All heavy atoms as an XYZ file, in Angstrom:
779
protein
N     -14.850     10.275     11.728
C     -13.555      9.874     12.154
C     -12.527     10.883     11.525
O     -12.683     11.213     10.321
C     -13.288      8.488     11.675
C     -11.992      7.906     12.121
S     -11.673      6.291     11.469
C     -11.843      5.264     12.982
N     -11.660     11.387     12.335
C     -10.683     12.320     11.840
C      -9.665     11.668     10.896
O      -9.438     10.476     10.911
C      -9.951     12.980     13.053
C     -10.845     13.757     14.003
C     -10.028     14.544     14.994
C      -9.197     13.606     15.749
N      -8.573     14.228     16.841
N      -9.108     12.537     10.034
C      -8.132     12.175      9.035
C      -6.943     11.415      9.738
O      -6.548     10.367      9.243
C      -7.661     13.361      8.253
C      -6.522     13.078      7.329
C      -5.938     14.297      6.682
C      -5.267     15.107      7.734
N      -4.419     16.185      7.104
N      -6.450     12.009     10.823
C      -5.264     11.383     11.492
C      -5.677     10.029     11.978
O      -4.784      9.054     11.899
C      -4.757     12.294     12.605
C      -3.405     11.923     13.088
O      -2.510     11.754     12.267
N      -3.342     11.717     14.360
N      -6.810      9.837     12.522
C      -7.235      8.546     13.069
C      -7.340      7.517     11.957
O      -6.860      6.399     12.078
C      -8.567      8.601     13.783
C      -8.481      9.397     15.018
O      -7.427      9.599     15.595
O      -9.530      9.930     15.557
N      -7.906      7.915     10.788
C      -7.974      6.998      9.674
C      -6.574      6.616      9.101
O      -6.265      5.503      8.769
C      -8.797      7.659      8.524
C     -10.266      7.722      8.978
C     -11.156      8.453      7.889
N     -11.068      7.922      6.699
C     -11.465      8.606      5.536
N     -11.913      9.736      5.657
N     -11.364      7.941      4.420
N      -5.675      7.698      9.083
C      -4.330      7.352      8.614
C      -3.621      6.441      9.615
O      -3.002      5.463      9.049
C      -3.499      8.725      8.611
C      -2.117      8.597      8.067
C      -1.750      9.798      7.290
C      -1.081      8.531      9.222
N      -3.716      6.558     10.885
C      -3.118      5.628     11.860
C      -3.816      4.288     11.733
O      -3.049      3.283     11.908
C      -3.297      6.207     13.173
C      -2.395      7.543     13.501
C      -2.741      8.101     14.852
C      -0.896      7.244     13.333
N      -5.113      4.243     11.400
C      -5.704      2.942     11.199
C      -5.203      2.211     10.022
O      -4.867      0.980     10.134
N      -4.902      2.838      8.951
C      -4.382      2.292      7.765
C      -2.831      1.870      8.030
O      -2.375      0.825      7.591
C      -4.299      3.226      6.596
C      -5.693      3.402      5.898
C      -5.644      4.490      4.789
C      -6.060      2.068      5.205
N      -2.217      2.655      8.782
C      -0.878      2.294      9.138
C      -0.786      1.061     10.041
O       0.005      0.246      9.818
C      -0.190      3.486      9.873
C       1.358      3.461     10.153
C       2.077      3.298      8.791
C       1.808      4.699     10.777
N      -1.791      1.065     10.931
C      -1.884     -0.303     11.776
C      -2.096     -1.460     10.909
O      -1.574     -2.539     11.152
N      -2.986     -1.325      9.934
C      -3.336     -2.425      9.005
C      -2.007     -2.816      8.220
O      -1.751     -3.996      8.047
C      -4.390     -1.999      8.016
C      -4.771     -3.008      6.997
C      -5.480     -4.190      7.636
C      -5.717     -2.317      5.997
N      -1.249     -1.785      7.783
C      -0.010     -2.094      7.157
C       0.934     -2.893      7.992
O       1.653     -3.774      7.616
C       0.630     -0.845      6.547
N       1.005     -2.390      9.319
C       2.000     -3.076     10.280
C       1.458     -4.551     10.501
O       2.346     -5.422     10.521
C       1.941     -2.294     11.631
N       0.207     -4.751     10.637
C      -0.259     -6.186     10.852
C       0.084     -7.095      9.637
O       0.157     -8.261      9.795
C      -1.726     -6.147     11.254
C      -2.027     -5.618     12.675
C      -3.392     -5.824     13.061
N      -4.383     -5.063     12.319
C      -4.749     -3.802     12.335
N      -4.122     -3.022     13.247
N      -5.654     -3.207     11.579
N       0.054     -6.429      8.501
C       0.376     -7.265      7.253
C       1.845     -7.419      7.048
O       2.325     -8.012      6.117
C      -0.266     -6.602      6.006
O       0.394     -5.462      5.579
N       2.693     -6.779      7.930
C       4.166     -6.960      7.796
C       4.739     -5.937      6.734
O       5.842     -6.171      6.282
N       3.987     -4.892      6.497
C       4.406     -3.937      5.437
C       4.985     -2.656      6.039
O       4.832     -1.648      5.347
C       3.236     -3.681      4.511
O       2.837     -4.902      3.910
N       5.393     -2.661      7.227
C       5.936     -1.469      7.876
C       7.361     -1.695      8.435
O       7.588     -2.718      9.045
C       5.008     -0.956      8.995
C       5.686      0.224      9.811
C       3.704     -0.459      8.531
N       8.190     -0.770      8.147
C       9.600     -0.805      8.698
C       9.700      0.480      9.585
O       9.370      1.545      9.099
C      10.628     -0.779      7.552
C      12.038     -0.680      8.093
C      10.520     -1.925      6.660
N      10.109      0.312     10.752
C      10.179      1.437     11.655
C      11.544      1.630     12.388
O      12.263      0.608     12.462
C       9.037      1.332     12.724
O       9.320      0.315     13.571
N      11.737      2.758     12.916
C      13.075      2.989     13.560
C      13.963      3.659     12.565
O      13.893      3.392     11.338
N      14.858      4.502     13.051
C      15.716      5.271     12.160
C      16.555      4.474     11.267
O      16.494      4.744     10.015
C      16.521      6.248     12.997
C      17.301      7.258     12.179
O      16.777      7.759     11.244
O      18.450      7.517     12.576
N      17.284      3.504     11.824
C      18.243      2.819     10.970
C      17.483      1.986      9.912
O      17.827      1.978      8.721
C      19.074      1.872     11.881
C      20.029      0.954     11.086
C      21.226      1.536     10.636
C      19.683     -0.317     10.860
C      22.039      0.715      9.865
C      20.635     -1.137     10.185
C      21.798     -0.565      9.591
N      16.418      1.215     10.334
C      15.723      0.382      9.407
C      14.969      1.146      8.366
O      14.894      0.757      7.204
C      14.712     -0.533     10.108
O      15.386     -1.304     11.076
N      14.358      2.334      8.805
C      13.624      3.162      7.793
C      14.534      3.743      6.780
O      14.279      3.781      5.599
C      12.875      4.227      8.547
N      15.718      4.225      7.238
C      16.642      4.752      6.344
C      17.232      3.683      5.299
O      17.313      3.963      4.115
C      17.883      5.351      7.030
C      18.947      5.969      6.125
C      20.083      6.616      6.855
O      20.138      6.630      8.144
O      20.993      6.984      6.105
N      17.375      2.489      5.772
C      17.854      1.431      4.907
C      16.759      1.093      3.867
O      17.067      0.919      2.679
C      18.149      0.234      5.748
C      18.780     -0.997      5.004
C      19.127     -2.079      5.908
C      19.719     -3.293      5.167
N      19.947     -4.454      5.973
N      15.451      1.020      4.284
C      14.370      0.730      3.421
C      14.284      1.824      2.356
O      14.081      1.547      1.160
C      13.152      0.607      4.193
N      14.481      3.054      2.736
C      14.175      4.183      1.868
C      15.394      4.218      0.805
O      15.086      4.396     -0.380
C      14.130      5.519      2.642
N      16.563      4.034      1.296
C      17.700      4.096      0.408
C      17.781      2.897     -0.613
O      18.272      3.012     -1.714
C      19.055      4.229      1.110
C      19.254      5.547      1.761
C      20.600      5.698      2.410
N      20.717      6.902      3.179
C      21.031      8.133      2.694
N      21.119      8.291      1.433
N      21.126      9.105      3.533
N      17.244      1.741     -0.195
C      17.298      0.600     -1.005
C      16.189      0.444     -2.024
O      16.082     -0.405     -2.866
C      17.336     -0.681     -0.171
O      16.095     -0.843      0.521
N      15.177      1.450     -1.865
C      14.023      1.411     -2.825
C      12.818      0.535     -2.303
O      11.915      0.386     -3.022
N      12.933     -0.029     -1.181
C      11.826     -0.904     -0.649
C      10.664     -0.059     -0.090
O       9.507     -0.483     -0.089
C      12.389     -1.775      0.489
C      13.268     -2.815     -0.079
C      13.802     -3.798      0.988
C      14.720     -4.826      0.431
N      15.289     -5.672      1.489
N      10.941      1.272      0.286
C       9.903      2.047      0.901
C       9.008      2.670     -0.191
O       9.546      3.184     -1.219
C      10.528      3.125      1.750
N       7.746      2.624     -0.093
C       6.795      3.252     -0.969
C       6.330      4.577     -0.352
O       5.806      5.364     -1.168
C       5.589      2.298     -1.210
C       5.948      1.006     -1.818
C       6.353      1.147     -3.309
O       5.916      2.115     -3.924
O       7.091      0.269     -3.801
N       6.429      4.669      0.918
C       5.933      5.896      1.720
C       6.792      6.011      2.903
O       6.984      4.994      3.643
C       4.484      5.797      1.920
C       3.911      6.844      2.812
C       3.895      8.247      2.158
C       2.457      6.580      3.217
N       7.214      7.164      3.212
C       7.869      7.484      4.577
C       7.048      8.444      5.375
O       6.502      9.437      4.807
C       9.332      8.152      4.308
C       9.917      8.584      5.616
C      10.200      7.150      3.506
N       6.872      8.020      6.603
C       6.084      8.888      7.532
C       6.918      9.337      8.740
O       7.536      8.536      9.418
C       4.844      8.143      8.052
C       3.930      7.719      6.866
C       3.994      8.979      9.125
C       2.739      6.874      7.283
N       7.077     10.592      8.896
C       7.914     11.206     10.011
C       6.918     11.869     10.997
O       6.059     12.525     10.527
C       8.857     12.175      9.450
C       9.810     12.804     10.566
C       9.785     11.502      8.350
N       7.178     11.681     12.280
C       6.362     12.277     13.264
C       6.515     13.862     13.288
O       7.742     14.345     13.033
C       6.529     11.699     14.665
O       7.914     12.069     15.070
N       5.528     14.513     13.696
C       5.623     15.994     13.780
C       6.598     16.434     14.871
O       7.255     17.500     14.695
C       4.240     16.615     14.205
S       3.050     16.429     12.898
N       6.730     15.670     15.918
C       7.690     16.074     16.946
C       9.043     15.415     16.803
O       9.886     15.395     17.805
C       7.058     15.807     18.382
C       6.705     14.210     18.499
O       6.690     13.490     17.578
O       6.393     13.972     19.631
N       9.447     14.924     15.656
C      10.801     14.435     15.366
C      11.701     15.692     15.320
O      11.232     16.766     15.064
C      10.827     13.660     14.039
N      12.974     15.425     15.509
C      13.916     16.492     15.464
C      14.031     17.136     14.111
O      13.650     16.437     13.097
C      15.244     16.122     15.969
O      15.921     15.277     14.943
N      14.397     18.403     14.074
C      14.570     19.012     12.746
C      15.541     18.336     11.883
O      15.376     18.173     10.630
C      15.018     20.510     12.853
C      13.881     21.389     13.482
O      12.657     20.932     13.372
O      14.193     22.457     14.064
N      16.572     17.778     12.482
C      17.620     17.042     11.716
C      16.945     15.759     11.101
O      17.313     15.428      9.935
C      18.761     16.599     12.629
C      19.677     17.784     12.938
O      19.662     18.852     12.184
N      20.460     17.610     13.992
N      16.176     15.095     11.817
C      15.463     13.897     11.373
C      14.556     14.205     10.189
O      14.554     13.538      9.156
C      14.728     13.137     12.439
O      15.634     12.753     13.472
C      13.932     11.928     11.950
N      13.769     15.311     10.374
C      12.845     15.696      9.279
C      13.682     16.043      8.014
O      13.257     15.633      6.907
C      12.009     16.873      9.750
C      11.022     16.559     10.730
C      10.295     17.818     11.278
C       9.383     17.581     12.433
N       8.737     18.797     12.955
N      14.741     16.781      8.172
C      15.518     17.256      7.004
C      16.200     15.920      6.351
O      16.179     15.792      5.103
C      16.610     18.194      7.391
C      17.450     18.638      6.217
C      18.434     19.688      6.521
C      19.265     20.192      5.355
N      19.341     19.365      4.193
N      16.694     15.070      7.207
C      17.396     13.883      6.669
C      16.394     13.087      5.802
O      16.739     12.690      4.658
C      17.820     12.955      7.840
C      18.367     11.648      7.495
C      18.722     10.905      8.788
C      18.951      9.452      8.606
N      19.360      8.891      9.899
N      15.164     12.801      6.309
C      14.224     12.015      5.477
C      13.633     12.763      4.379
O      13.311     12.263      3.254
C      13.168     11.413      6.371
C      13.775     10.254      7.164
C      14.241     10.363      8.395
C      13.892      9.048      6.505
C      14.765      9.317      9.072
C      14.429      7.904      7.158
C      14.914      8.049      8.409
O      15.492      7.005      9.059
N      13.463     14.147      4.452
C      13.058     14.948      3.305
C      14.169     14.726      2.188
O      13.766     14.655      1.027
C      12.911     16.389      3.802
C      12.343     17.186      2.576
O      11.341     16.907      2.012
O      13.018     18.304      2.303
N      15.380     14.890      2.527
C      16.500     14.767      1.557
C      16.452     13.386      0.865
O      16.647     13.249     -0.270
C      17.893     15.106      2.140
C      18.020     16.534      2.529
O      17.184     17.380      2.122
O      18.869     16.795      3.337
N      16.383     12.354      1.720
C      16.441     10.951      1.179
C      15.146     10.790      0.173
O      15.347     10.201     -0.829
C      16.293      9.947      2.387
C      17.691      9.949      3.172
C      16.060      8.570      1.788
C      17.608      9.087      4.395
N      14.013     11.233      0.706
C      12.831     11.015     -0.096
C      12.818     11.830     -1.403
O      12.409     11.289     -2.454
C      11.522     11.433      0.681
S      11.237     10.269      2.062
N      13.389     12.950     -1.334
C      13.513     13.743     -2.611
C      14.451     13.019     -3.615
O      14.147     12.939     -4.739
C      14.064     15.112     -2.298
C      13.028     16.157     -1.806
C      13.664     17.417     -1.483
N      12.768     18.301     -0.688
C      11.947     19.211     -1.247
N      11.853     19.265     -2.568
N      11.190     19.914     -0.474
N      15.618     12.585     -3.136
C      16.573     12.015     -4.042
C      16.146     10.621     -4.544
O      16.509     10.242     -5.601
C      17.917     11.848     -3.300
O      17.890     10.928     -2.246
N      15.270      9.923     -3.727
C      14.773      8.590     -4.270
C      13.383      8.600     -4.765
O      12.740      7.597     -5.045
C      14.975      7.573     -3.083
C      16.454      7.241     -2.781
N      17.193      8.023     -1.953
C      17.161      6.223     -3.254
C      18.380      7.448     -1.914
N      18.408      6.433     -2.684
N      12.790      9.860     -4.771
C      11.443     10.042     -5.270
C      10.416      9.200     -4.529
O       9.595      8.494     -5.156
C      11.332      9.814     -6.808
C      12.151     10.864     -7.571
C      12.023     10.753     -9.009
N      12.836     11.817     -9.541
C      13.155     11.843    -10.820
N      12.818     10.937    -11.629
N      13.949     12.860    -11.241
N      10.407      9.334     -3.246
C       9.514      8.624     -2.366
C       8.615      9.611     -1.656
O       9.143     10.634     -1.171
C      10.288      7.809     -1.259
C      11.243      6.797     -1.939
C       9.322      7.119     -0.369
C      12.199      6.208     -0.962
N       7.324      9.472     -1.569
C       6.463     10.437     -0.903
C       6.794     10.406      0.593
O       7.125      9.347      1.137
C       5.006      9.855     -1.082
C       5.155      8.854     -2.245
C       6.560      8.423     -2.311
N       6.767     11.528      1.205
C       7.096     11.672      2.574
C       6.017     12.583      3.273
O       5.674     13.603      2.842
C       8.486     12.387      2.805
S       9.011     12.538      4.436
N       5.463     12.014      4.357
C       4.410     12.679      5.093
C       4.953     13.013      6.465
O       5.705     12.231      7.096
C       3.208     11.753      5.279
C       2.435     11.358      4.116
C       1.221     10.380      4.500
C       1.821     12.482      3.309
N       4.547     14.202      6.963
C       4.937     14.599      8.366
C       3.595     14.718      9.116
O       2.762     15.572      8.692
C       5.749     15.859      8.417
C       7.043     15.677      7.719
C       5.897     16.342      9.850
C       8.014     16.821      7.754
N       3.319     13.837     10.087
C       2.043     13.791     10.779
C       2.147     13.180     12.075
O       3.145     12.447     12.269
C       1.005     13.162      9.837
S       1.328     11.447      9.498
N       1.131     13.342     12.853
C       1.009     12.695     14.213
C       2.206     12.949     15.063
O       3.087     13.761     14.772
C       0.802     11.163     14.006
O       0.228     10.581     15.097
N       2.237     12.271     16.198
C       3.463     12.445     17.105
C       4.075     11.048     17.340
O       3.583     10.057     16.954
C       3.097     13.083     18.409
C       2.100     12.361     19.181
O       1.997     11.187     19.152
O       1.270     13.020     19.961
N       5.252     11.034     17.962
C       5.892      9.740     18.147
C       5.165      8.713     18.856
O       5.192      7.579     18.509
C       7.252     10.037     18.910
C       8.298     10.823     18.168
C       9.488     11.138     19.123
C      10.463     12.069     18.452
N      11.586     12.314     19.279
N       4.426      9.143     19.855
C       3.616      8.233     20.695
C       2.512      7.559     19.828
O       2.347      6.332     19.837
C       3.009      8.898     21.888
C       2.268      7.938     22.827
C       1.729      8.572     24.039
O       1.915      9.833     24.150
O       1.029      7.902     24.800
N       1.775      8.403     19.160
C       0.613      7.851     18.266
C       1.184      6.982     17.104
O       0.591      5.998     16.782
C      -0.149      8.947     17.730
C      -0.986      9.674     18.767
C      -1.876     10.902     18.075
O      -1.302     11.545     17.203
N      -3.022     11.065     18.655
N       2.229      7.432     16.534
C       2.800      6.596     15.429
C       3.315      5.235     15.904
O       2.995      4.273     15.277
C       4.033      7.369     14.867
C       4.463      7.127     13.424
C       3.441      7.339     12.441
C       5.726      8.039     13.058
N       3.972      5.216     17.105
C       4.382      3.946     17.631
C       3.254      3.072     18.017
O       3.258      1.916     17.741
N       2.238      3.668     18.644
C       1.067      2.869     19.102
C       0.362      2.269     17.913
O      -0.205      1.186     17.973
C       0.104      3.774     19.913
C      -0.987      2.948     20.509
C      -1.990      3.794     21.353
N      -1.302      4.885     22.215
C      -1.640      6.131     22.175
N      -2.620      6.574     21.417
N      -1.003      6.919     22.973
N       0.214      2.995     16.765
C      -0.434      2.604     15.628
C       0.193      1.262     15.000
O      -0.523      0.425     14.498
C      -0.486      3.667     14.556
N       1.523      1.149     15.168
C       2.134      0.004     14.540
C       2.521     -0.980     15.661
O       3.205     -1.962     15.379
C       3.366      0.343     13.817
C       4.457      1.117     14.662
C       3.029      1.261     12.555
C       5.804      1.373     13.940
N       2.011     -0.791     16.839
C       2.268     -1.779     17.905
C       3.629     -1.733     18.556
O       4.150     -2.798     18.973
N       4.287     -0.600     18.500
C       5.638     -0.371     19.090
C       5.593      0.669     20.107
O       4.590      1.364     20.385
C       6.634     -0.058     17.985
C       6.640     -1.059     16.728
C       7.513     -2.221     17.086
C       7.590     -3.001     15.859
N       8.337     -4.325     16.077
N       6.843      0.999     20.625
C       6.987      2.192     21.484
C       7.072      3.390     20.604
O       6.761      3.358     19.430
C       8.225      1.978     22.383
C       8.063      0.941     23.444
O       6.925      0.703     23.831
O       9.093      0.337     23.800
N       7.546      4.485     21.120
C       7.754      5.667     20.364
C       8.481      5.469     19.129
O       9.463      4.750     19.100
C       8.508      6.744     21.235
C       7.745      7.123     22.493
C       8.056      6.514     23.656
C       6.813      8.127     22.402
C       7.419      6.854     24.862
C       6.094      8.442     23.642
C       6.449      7.813     24.882
N       7.983      6.059     17.975
C       8.611      5.951     16.714
C       8.629      7.287     16.057
O       7.551      7.914     15.858
C       8.008      4.929     15.826
C       8.167      3.523     16.225
C       9.620      3.046     15.974
N       9.771      1.654     16.181
C      10.204      1.128     17.323
N      10.487      1.855     18.371
N      10.361     -0.187     17.493
N       9.793      7.801     15.705
C       9.811      9.065     14.977
C       9.699      8.916     13.381
O       9.260      9.855     12.784
C      11.196      9.743     15.223
N       9.985      7.691     12.904
C       9.857      7.495     11.515
C       9.453      6.050     11.219
O       9.844      5.162     11.943
C      11.182      7.890     10.777
C      12.320      6.992     11.217
C      11.044      7.830      9.280
N       8.675      5.874     10.158
C       8.405      4.528      9.689
C       8.208      4.546      8.183
O       7.870      5.617      7.566
C       7.219      3.868     10.412
S       5.646      4.707     10.175
N       8.312      3.432      7.487
C       8.162      3.328      6.096
C       7.041      2.290      5.807
O       6.955      1.217      6.518
C       9.471      2.830      5.368
S      10.785      4.027      5.578
N       6.205      2.521      4.781
C       5.271      1.520      4.380
C       5.860      0.968      3.084
O       6.282      1.687      2.158
C       3.932      2.174      4.006
C       2.991      1.243      3.462
C       3.333      2.948      5.260
N       5.957     -0.367      3.051
C       6.627     -1.094      1.963
C       5.717     -1.675      0.943
O       6.080     -2.057     -0.140
C       7.578     -2.203      2.524
O       6.804     -3.094      3.236
C       8.718     -1.573      3.356
N       4.375     -1.627      1.279
C       3.349     -2.194      0.274
C       2.814     -1.032     -0.551
O       2.278     -0.027      0.047
C       2.246     -2.858      1.148
C       1.143     -3.339      0.219
O       1.293     -4.538     -0.299
O       0.136     -2.670     -0.075
N       2.918     -1.153     -1.805
C       2.507     -0.120     -2.807
C       1.042      0.287     -2.646
O       0.673      1.528     -2.589
C       2.820     -0.416     -4.196
N       0.210     -0.690     -2.478
C      -1.225     -0.418     -2.418
C      -1.648      0.307     -1.060
O      -2.479      1.214     -1.130
C      -2.095     -1.789     -2.605
C      -1.969     -2.225     -4.038
O      -1.909     -1.469     -4.940
N      -1.902     -3.530     -4.110
N      -1.015     -0.144     -0.064
C      -1.378      0.523      1.235
C      -0.797      1.977      1.315
O      -1.424      2.903      1.809
C      -0.812     -0.272      2.417
C      -1.562     -1.543      2.751
C      -0.802     -2.437      3.704
C      -2.952     -1.186      3.348
N       0.404      2.105      0.664
C       0.940      3.509      0.587
C       0.029      4.359     -0.262
O      -0.179      5.556      0.133
C       2.378      3.451      0.004
N      -0.476      3.885     -1.382
C      -1.387      4.693     -2.191
C      -2.677      5.049     -1.411
O      -3.205      6.069     -1.631
C      -1.719      3.871     -3.467
C      -0.563      3.897     -4.462
C      -0.931      3.018     -5.693
C       0.255      2.819     -6.549
N       0.046      1.872     -7.681
N      -3.118      4.073     -0.653
C      -4.428      4.352      0.138
C      -4.193      5.394      1.054
O      -5.016      6.273      1.322
C      -4.822      3.097      0.852
N      -2.980      5.488      1.848
C      -2.688      6.493      2.734
C      -2.505      7.842      2.054
O      -3.054      8.817      2.515
C      -1.356      6.071      3.571
C      -1.779      4.873      4.478
C      -0.950      7.333      4.332
C      -0.491      4.272      5.117
N      -1.766      7.815      0.966
C      -1.623      9.080      0.180
C      -2.976      9.593     -0.320
O      -3.310     10.818     -0.227
C      -0.677      8.850     -1.012
C       0.806      8.614     -0.447
C      -0.657     10.082     -1.922
C       1.743      8.046     -1.419
N      -3.802      8.712     -0.750
C      -5.148      9.156     -1.208
C      -5.974      9.739     -0.148
O      -6.672     10.728     -0.268
C      -5.921      7.940     -1.891
C      -7.269      8.187     -2.356
N      -7.459      9.028     -3.390
C      -8.479      7.915     -1.836
C      -8.811      9.100     -3.637
N      -9.385      8.460     -2.653
N      -5.932      9.137      1.096
C      -6.597      9.695      2.177
C      -6.155     11.046      2.562
O      -7.002     11.959      2.753
C      -6.313      8.781      3.395
C      -6.831      9.264      4.791
C      -8.341      9.241      4.740
C      -6.259      8.429      5.913
N      -4.903     11.294      2.460
C      -4.298     12.655      2.654
C      -4.755     13.692      1.640
O      -5.237     14.761      1.852
C      -2.778     12.682      2.802
C      -2.286     11.819      3.971
C      -2.181     14.100      2.859
C      -2.846     12.268      5.289
N      -4.730     13.240      0.364
C      -5.097     14.042     -0.732
C      -6.539     14.446     -0.745
O      -6.949     15.566     -1.039
C      -4.685     13.493     -2.064
C      -3.171     13.456     -2.257
C      -2.739     12.738     -3.575
O      -3.532     12.010     -4.097
O      -1.536     12.831     -3.939
N      -7.360     13.495     -0.422
C      -8.801     13.753     -0.420
C      -9.281     14.683      0.730
O     -10.275     15.346      0.542
C      -9.635     12.426     -0.398
C     -10.143     11.981      0.939
C     -10.865     10.716      0.914
O     -11.019     10.057     -0.202
O     -11.240     10.231      2.008
N      -8.515     14.716      1.757
C      -8.954     15.626      2.876
C      -8.348     16.997      2.743
O      -8.655     17.871      3.487
C      -8.504     15.018      4.203
O      -7.064     14.886      4.260
N      -7.586     17.260      1.762
C      -6.994     18.609      1.603
C      -7.889     19.525      0.787
O      -8.734     19.210      0.079
C      -5.644     18.509      0.952
C      -4.590     17.956      1.880
C      -3.200     17.819      1.237
O      -3.104     17.949     -0.071
O      -2.229     17.640      1.983
């Protein structure tokens, strides 16, 4: 199973447990308020969106991943296209980060 498929599977698990916030406004609010443990931005998000979340994540010391595309990201969490989502559960966020680190 490819790394991206495993990542999307963990993201789907997080969504089913109610630990995902998605959409630009909600994700930004979660990241700025400290509720987000991990921010995931799609590869095909606009450059402005990528920069915005990179800046937010740096200032709030939140890990930020850029992966997958809007369609796959949305499908993984049971929604339509999503450019950004946040994982709010610390253990699921650590599992996703560990998956990325082990495959590098």
